[in-house]
N, C-alpha and C positions, 0 to 999 in steps of 0.2 A: 941894346935895348931888348927887353923881354918881349915875347909874342903878345902877352897880355897888355903890356904898355903900348905896343905898336897898334893894337886894336883901338885903344883910346886915342892915340895920335891920329889914326885914320878916321876917327869918329864913327866907328862901326859898332853898333849894338847888335849882338847876336839874338836871333829869335829863340823861342822855346824849341828845343829839339823835338821834331815831330815823332809821334808814336808810329810804330809799324802798322801798315794797313793789311797785313796778311800773317801767315804762320811762319814768322822768322824773327830774328833779333835785329835791332838797328845797328849794332856794332858788336865786334868780337875781337878780343886780344888773343893772339897766338904768338908766344915767345915775345919778340920785340916789335911785332907788327900789329897795327890796329886796322881792321877791315871795317869799312863803313858801307852798309847796304845802300842801294840806290835811293837817292833823295830826289823826289820830284819837285816841280817848280812851284812850291808854296811861297807866296810873298810874305813879308814880315807880319802882315795882319792875318795870315793863315788862309788867304784866298788862293786857290789853285789857278795858276795860269794854264789855260787849256788851249788846244787848237793845233792845227797842222801848219808848220812853218812853210811859207811859200803860198799858202792859201789864206789862212786866217790871221797869221802873224807875219810881220816882216823880219828881216835880219836883226835890226836893233832891238825889237821886242823879244826875239828869241835869245839874244845875248843877255838881256836883262833876266830872262827866265833862268838861263844857265848860271848867272851870278847868284840868284836866289837859291839854286841847288847847292852851290858852293857854300853859301852862308849856313844852310842847313847841315851840310857836312861838318863845318867847323863847330856848329852847335852840338852835333852828336859827339865830336871829338872831346869837347869840353865836358860834356855830360859823362862820358865814359872814363876820361882820364883825370877829371877834377880840375886840372890846370893845363892850358895850352903850352905852358913853358916846359912840359914834359916831352913835347913833340920835337924830334930831331929833324924831321922833314917829310915831305910828300913823296911817295914812290911812284904812284900811278893814279890817273883819273881815267875813267871810261865814261864817255858821254853818249847818250842815246837821244836822237832827235826825231820827233814825230814830224816827218817832212813829206811834202808833196813829191810826186814822182819827178818833177822837173827841178826841184831844189837841189843844188850841188855844193852849197857852202857850209856843210856840217862842221868842218874844222873851225870856221869863223864863229859859229854859234858857241862852240865849247870854249873858245877864247874868253868868253864872259866868265866862265868858271876858273879857267887856268890863270887869267890875269889877277883875279881876286886872291887866289891861293898864293900866288907869287908876291902880291902886295903884303899880305898878312905875314907870311913865313920867310920873306926875303930869299936868300940863296937856298934855304931849306925848302922853299916852295917850288923849286925847279923839279919837274916830274916827267915821266913818260906818259903817253896818252893814246887813246883811240877815240874817234868820233864816228858814230855809226848811225846811219839812217834806218828808221824803223817805220812800219806801217801804222802802228798805234802804240800807246803807252798806258799804264794803269791809270784809271780814273779820267782818261782823256788828256793827261798832262802833255804839255808841249815839249818838255825836256826832262831827262832823268840822268843823274850822274852818280857813280859810285867811286870809292876811293880806297887806297891803301896808304897808310902812314907808318913811319918808323918812330918808335919811342925809345 
């Protein structure tokens, strides 16, 4: 089954790929790699999920925010490559979590993104990863995730 067909099977509608909010590009192809700039936690309606995990948002809300980051990553991939069927696999995700000092489940938050990438890309969705706690994120976002894919 193609990746595009799998999206339909999973009943996933990709959002419009968000435009960059600074002086950078949303994606860049170098040889056979696609680098996707950090995608913050915009939901499908374009509303930014804001807040500090462990204070303003709980783990489940943070995982949903990370899932929205992954949806935006896939939307950027499709915009850059034209078709997701050109993607061989995900190499790496790096997740940044706007978390309270006492919050220690950053890896569980980024599972929201990792699980979605694995569902969409199957074995090609298996990737390396980092999950990092930060004091704040652009626009007050709860989560930001960047990615590297192979084409």
